[in-house]
C-alpha positions in Angstrom: -20.6 -0.9 29.5 -16.9 -0.5 29.9 -14.5 -0.8 27.0 -10.9 -2.1 27.5 -8.1 -1.6 25.1 -7.6 -5.4 24.7 -11.2 -5.8 23.6 -11.0 -3.1 21.0 -7.6 -4.3 19.7 -9.1 -7.8 19.2 -12.0 -6.3 17.2 -9.7 -4.3 15.0 -7.5 -7.4 14.4 -10.5 -9.4 13.4 -11.3 -6.8 10.8 -7.7 -6.6 9.5 -7.4 -10.4 9.2 -10.6 -11.0 7.3 -9.4 -12.9 4.1 -7.0 -10.2 3.1 -5.2 -10.4 -0.2 -3.0 -7.5 -2.6 -1.3 -5.2 -5.6 1.5 -4.1 -8.2 5.2 -3.4 -8.4 6.9 -2.7 -5.0 10.0 -0.9 -4.0 13.1 -3.1 -3.3 15.1 -0.2 -1.6 15.0 0.9 2.0 17.4 3.7 0.9 14.6 5.0 -1.4 12.0 4.7 1.4 14.3 6.6 3.8 14.4 9.5 1.4 10.6 9.6 1.2 10.5 7.9 -2.2 12.2 10.8 -3.9 14.4 8.5 -5.9 13.6 8.9 -9.6 16.9 10.6 -10.4 19.0 8.6 -7.9 18.1 5.0 -8.3 20.8 2.7 -9.6 21.6 -1.0 -9.8 18.8 -3.3 -8.6 16.7 -0.3 -7.7 16.2 0.9 -11.2 13.2 -1.3 -12.2 11.1 0.3 -9.5 12.1 3.9 -10.2 13.7 4.7 -13.5 15.4 2.2 -15.9 17.3 5.0 -17.7 19.6 5.4 -14.7 21.1 2.0 -15.7 22.7 3.8 -18.7 24.7 6.3 -16.6 28.0 6.0 -14.8 27.7 5.0 -11.1 26.2 1.6 -11.5 28.0 -1.4 -10.2 29.1 -4.2 -12.5 26.9 -6.5 -10.4 24.5 -6.1 -7.5 22.0 -8.3 -5.7 19.5 -7.6 -2.9 16.6 -8.8 -0.9 14.1 -6.6 0.9 11.0 -6.9 3.1 8.8 -3.8 3.7 5.7 -3.8 6.0 3.1 -1.1 6.7 0.1 -0.9 8.9 -2.3 1.9 9.6 -5.7 3.0 10.9 -7.4 6.3 11.6 -8.7 8.7 12.7 -8.4 6.7 16.0 -4.9 5.3 15.8 -3.1 2.4 17.4 -1.2 5.0 19.5 -4.6 6.2 20.8 -5.5 2.7 21.9 -2.0 2.0 23.4 -2.3 5.0 25.7 -5.2 3.2 27.5 -3.6 -0.3 27.6 -4.9 -2.3 30.5 -7.3 0.4 31.8 -10.9 1.4 31.2 -11.2 4.1 28.5 -13.1 7.1 30.0 -16.4 7.9 28.5 -15.3 11.4 27.4 -12.4 9.9 25.5 -14.6 7.4 23.8 -17.0 10.3 22.9 -14.1 12.3 21.4 -12.9 9.2 19.4 -16.4 8.6 18.1 -16.7 12.3 17.1 -13.5 12.1 15.1 -14.7 8.9 13.4 -18.0 10.7 12.5 -16.2 13.7 11.2 -14.0 11.4 9.1 -16.9 9.5 7.6 -15.8 6.2 9.3 -12.7 4.5 10.6 -10.2 3.4 8.0 -7.9 0.3 8.4 -5.3 -1.3 6.2 -1.9 -2.8 5.8 0.6 -3.9 3.1 3.6 -6.1 2.7 6.2 -5.9 -0.1 8.5 -8.8 -0.3 11.4 -8.7 -2.8 13.2 -12.0 -2.5 15.4 -11.2 -5.5 16.6 -8.1 -7.3 19.8 -7.9 -9.1 21.7 -5.9 -11.8 24.5 -6.8 -14.3 25.9 -3.6 -15.8 23.0 -1.9 -17.7 20.5 -4.7 -17.1 18.5 -5.2 -13.9 15.8 -7.6 -12.7 13.4 -7.6 -9.7 10.7 -9.9 -8.5 8.3 -8.5 -5.8 5.2 -9.9 -4.2 2.8 -7.4 -2.7 0.0 -8.1 -0.2 -2.3 -5.1 0.3 -5.6 -4.5 2.0 -7.7 -1.5 2.7 -11.1 -1.3 4.6 -13.7 1.1 6.1 -15.4 0.6 9.4 -18.7 2.7 9.5 -19.5 5.0 12.3 -22.3 2.7 13.5 -19.8 -0.2 14.1 -17.5 2.2 15.9 -20.3 3.3 18.2 -21.2 -0.3 19.0 -17.6 -1.1 19.8 -17.1 2.0 22.0 -20.5 2.1 23.8 -22.4 -1.1 23.2 -25.9 -1.3 21.7 -27.1 1.3 24.2 -25.0 3.8 22.2 -23.4 7.0 23.2 -26.6 8.4 24.7 -27.2 5.4 27.0 -30.6 4.8 25.4 -31.3 1.7 23.2 -30.9 2.5 19.6 -31.1 0.9 16.1 -28.1 1.0 13.8 -27.6 0.6 10.0 -24.0 -0.4 9.3 -24.0 1.1 5.8 -20.5 1.6 4.5 -18.5 -1.4 5.8 -16.0 -2.4 3.1 -12.8 -4.3 2.5 -10.7 -4.5 -0.7 -7.6 -6.6 -0.8 -5.3 -8.3 -3.4 -2.1 -10.2 -3.9 0.1 -9.9 -6.9 3.7 -10.6 -8.0 5.6 -8.4 -10.5 8.6 -9.6 -12.5 10.5 -6.6 -14.1 13.4 -6.5 -16.5 15.1 -3.2 -17.2 17.7 -1.9 -19.6 19.3 1.5 -19.8 21.5 3.0 -22.5 23.5 6.2 -22.8 22.9 8.2 -26.0 25.3 10.8 -27.4 22.5 13.1 -28.6 23.0 16.2 -26.3 26.1 18.4 -26.5 26.3 18.9 -22.7 26.3 16.2 -20.0 25.2 12.6 -20.2 21.8 11.5 -21.5 20.3 8.0 -21.2 17.0 6.3 -21.9 15.6 3.1 -20.5 12.8 0.6 -20.7 11.2 -1.8 -18.2 9.1 -4.7 -19.3 6.9 -6.3 -16.6 4.9 -9.4 -16.2 2.2 -9.0 -13.4 0.7 -12.1 -11.9 -2.4 -11.8 -9.8 -2.7 -14.4 -7.2 -6.0 -13.4 -5.7 -8.4 -10.6 -4.9 -11.3 -10.2 -2.5 -13.8 -7.4 -2.1 -16.4 -7.1 0.6 -19.4 -4.7 0.8 -22.2 -4.3 3.3 -25.6 -5.3 1.9 -28.0 -3.7 4.4 -26.7 -5.0 7.8 -28.7 -3.7 10.8 -28.6 -4.0 14.6 -31.9 -3.4 16.5 -31.8 -2.9 20.3 -35.3 -3.3 21.6 -35.9 -6.2 21.2 -32.3 -7.1 20.4 -31.9 -8.3 16.8 -28.8 -8.6 14.6 -28.7 -9.0 10.9 -25.3 -8.9 9.3 -25.0 -9.3 5.5 -21.5 -8.8 4.3 -21.0 -10.6 0.9 -17.5 -11.1 -0.4 -16.5 -11.7 -4.0 -13.3 -13.7 -4.6 -11.2 -14.6 -7.6 -10.7 -18.3 -8.2 -9.3 -19.7 -5.0 -8.0 -22.9 -6.6 -5.6 -21.1 -9.0 -2.4 -19.2 -8.3 -3.1 -17.4 -11.6 -6.2 -15.3 -10.9 -5.1 -12.4 -13.2 -2.2 -11.6 -15.4 -0.8 -9.0 -17.9 2.2 -7.2 -19.2 3.3 -3.7 -18.5 5.8 -1.2 -20.0 7.7 1.7 -18.4 9.8 4.3 -20.2 12.5 6.5 -18.6 14.9 9.3 -19.5 17.7 10.9 -17.5 20.0 13.8 -18.2 23.0 14.6 -15.9 25.0 17.8 -16.1 27.8 18.0 -13.6 26.3 17.5 -10.1 22.7 17.9 -11.3 20.5 15.1 -12.6 17.0 15.4 -14.0 14.8 12.4 -14.7 11.4 11.4 -16.0 9.5 8.1 -16.0 6.3 7.0 -17.6 5.1 4.0 -15.7 2.6 1.5 -17.1 2.3 3.5 -20.2 1.0 0.2 -21.5 -0.5 -2.3 -19.1 -2.7 -5.3 -20.0 -3.2 -6.6 -16.5 -6.7 -7.8 -15.8 -8.3 -10.2 -13.3 -9.8 -13.4 -14.7 -13.5 -13.0 -14.1 -14.8 -16.1 -15.7 -14.6 -18.1 -12.4 -15.5 -15.6 -9.7 -16.8 -16.9 -6.5 -19.2 -15.5 -3.9 -19.0 -16.0 -0.2 -22.1 -15.0 1.8 -21.2 -13.7 5.2 -24.6 -13.8 7.0 -25.4 -13.8 10.7 -28.8 -13.3 12.2 -29.8 -13.2 15.8 -33.1 -12.5 17.6 -35.4 -13.8 20.3 -36.2 -16.8 18.1 -32.5 -18.0 17.9 -29.6 -17.4 15.6 -28.3 -18.5 12.2 -25.0 -18.1 10.4 -23.6 -18.7 7.0 -19.9 -17.8 6.7 -18.1 -20.9 5.3 -19.7 -21.5 1.9 -17.8 -20.5 -1.3 -20.2 -20.5 -4.2 -20.1 -19.5 -7.9 -21.0 -15.8 -8.2 -24.2 -16.9 -10.0 -25.4 -17.9 -6.6 -25.3 -14.3 -5.3 -28.5 -12.3 -5.3 -29.1 -10.8 -8.8 -28.8 -7.2 -7.6 -25.4 -8.0 -6.1 -23.8 -9.8 -8.9 -23.0 -6.8 -11.1 -21.8 -4.7 -8.2 -19.4 -7.4 -6.9 -18.1 -8.3 -10.4 -17.4 -4.6 -11.1 -15.2 -4.4 -8.0 -12.9 -7.0 -9.5 -13.0 -5.6 -13.0 -12.1 -2.1 -11.9 -8.9 -3.3 -10.1 -6.6 -2.7 -13.0 -3.2 -1.0 -13.2 -3.3 2.8 -14.0 -0.5 4.8 -15.7 1.6 7.3 -13.8 4.3 9.8 -14.4 7.3 10.7 -12.2 9.6 13.7 -12.5 12.7 13.8 -10.4 15.8 16.0 -9.8 18.8 15.3 -7.7 21.9 17.4 -6.8 25.0 15.8 -5.4 26.6 18.6 -3.5 29.6 16.5 -2.4 30.5 12.9 -1.8 28.7 13.3 1.5 25.5 15.2 0.6 22.7 14.4 -1.9 19.4 16.3 -2.3 16.5 15.1 -4.3 12.9 16.0 -5.2 10.1 14.1 -7.0 6.7 14.9 -8.4 4.4 11.9 -9.1 0.9 11.7 -10.5 -1.2 8.6 -11.1 -4.0 8.8 -13.6 -7.0 7.0 -12.1 -7.9 4.7 -9.2 -7.4 1.0 -9.8 -5.3 -1.8 -8.2 -2.9 0.7 -6.7 -4.0 1.8 -3.3 -2.8 5.1 -2.0 -2.7 8.8 -3.0 -2.8 9.8 -6.6 -0.5 12.9 -6.3 2.8 13.1 -4.4 5.5 15.8 -4.3 8.4 15.7 -1.9 12.0 16.3 -1.1 14.7 14.0 0.4 18.3 14.1 1.6 21.2 11.8 2.3 24.0 12.9 4.5 27.2 10.9 5.3 28.7 12.4 8.4 30.5 9.1 8.7 31.4 7.8 5.3 30.0 4.3 5.7 26.8 5.4 7.7 24.4 7.4 5.4 21.6 9.2 7.2 18.4 9.8 5.2 15.3 11.8 5.6 12.3 12.9 3.4 9.1 14.9 3.5 6.4 14.2 1.0 3.1 16.1 0.4 0.3 13.8 -0.7 -3.2 14.4 -1.9 -4.9 14.5 1.5 -1.9 14.4 3.8 1.9 14.2 4.5 4.5 11.5 4.8 7.6 11.8 7.0 10.5 9.4 6.4 13.9 8.5 7.8 16.5 5.9 7.6 20.2 4.9 7.8 22.6 2.5 6.3 25.7 0.5 7.0 28.0 0.3 3.9 31.1 -1.9 4.2 32.6 -2.3 0.7 30.4 -4.7 -1.3 28.0 -5.4 1.7 25.2 -2.9 2.4 22.4 -2.9 4.9 19.7 -0.3 4.8 16.8 0.4 7.1 14.0 2.9 6.9 10.7 3.9 8.5 8.0 6.4 7.6 4.8 7.9 9.1 2.0 8.7 6.8 -0.8 11.1 7.9 -3.5 11.1 5.3 -7.3 11.7 5.4 -7.3 11.4 9.2 -5.4 8.2 9.2 -1.8 7.3 10.4 0.2 4.6 8.7 3.6 3.4 9.8 6.0 1.6 7.4 9.2 -0.2 8.1 11.7 -1.6 5.6 15.0 -3.4 5.3 17.3 -4.1 2.4 20.4 -6.3 2.4 22.5 -6.0 -0.7 25.9 -7.0 -2.2 27.7 -5.0 -4.8 25.5 -1.9 -4.7 22.6 -0.2 -3.0 
């Protein structure tokens, strides 16, 4: 059996486009993304709700700013899209497929995912700021057995017919919108420098969540028999309000000369929860053998229709997807009007609706060789990997256009993210 790049790409896209849905407060700033997210001590204007509301209480904020920003990310690994692209239009040699499969086996499966952050409106007026962001996020795991079938067919890597248990096939996805209002105020309580505190109140609206888990799928080769059982649990598909809750962030910033230090406690209080009274169950079942085939993939039923042993497992996936608190510590040094250096340490406490690493520590820089063209770069160490970021801007008076890209290498996976921000009055 020969494997072509186009066939494999189609299989990956099918997995990525399985009813995918997403998560919490996003970033409205491509400038922040270009510096690797090391922005806790730098964020001003419409950026403050996502990073640190206390910064709104310091000098350096515009009287008014408004922005919109899309940011998109897509990733897979340990076999990446670049690996597939290298063999576009040609047959993938057996030794390459063998090496890919070994990487997948060593990694415990193939990971896939993507996210979209859309901020149609973010603005600030003096020491007040508001942002509205909708986030679509999905993350899945393709087990080694599926990868072997895609790469070698049901004869497998040895060329002899084999039986497969799919095992750890999984997909988690959710869609949320976050509306955040921030306020910062300077307090004259320190004898040196400027000190400010801030607060962000948030309302989080969950539009939908889906979670898929394998329930004993098998592929037998002699005789050929396929039994796929991939149940999906869904929140209420007939309601835009499938979950809701309020959150609270607190921030503090102290600036002495060219040095600024900041701290933010995010979601120190957060009541967000998915509404689980009306959960639904979609059986995804496909069987094939010598006697014929049968499929069941289009029925959405109340969760009570799911097998008893599955109901609690599926329901728990939804209930566990809550917002977890985190802390961010930042420092920034403005060496001149043309150079800014920054560093951040972030720690999230627990795994919930947020998808991604729990610990991050990084450094970022902004350099203006040309006064109206800032160049940005950042390097961030994550639990399990690294992220490399870069970006640039065009700043013409009140009009600003920022662009950024990053490459995340984590747990054998490569994720690429692109972002744009167009703003007036500030950045």
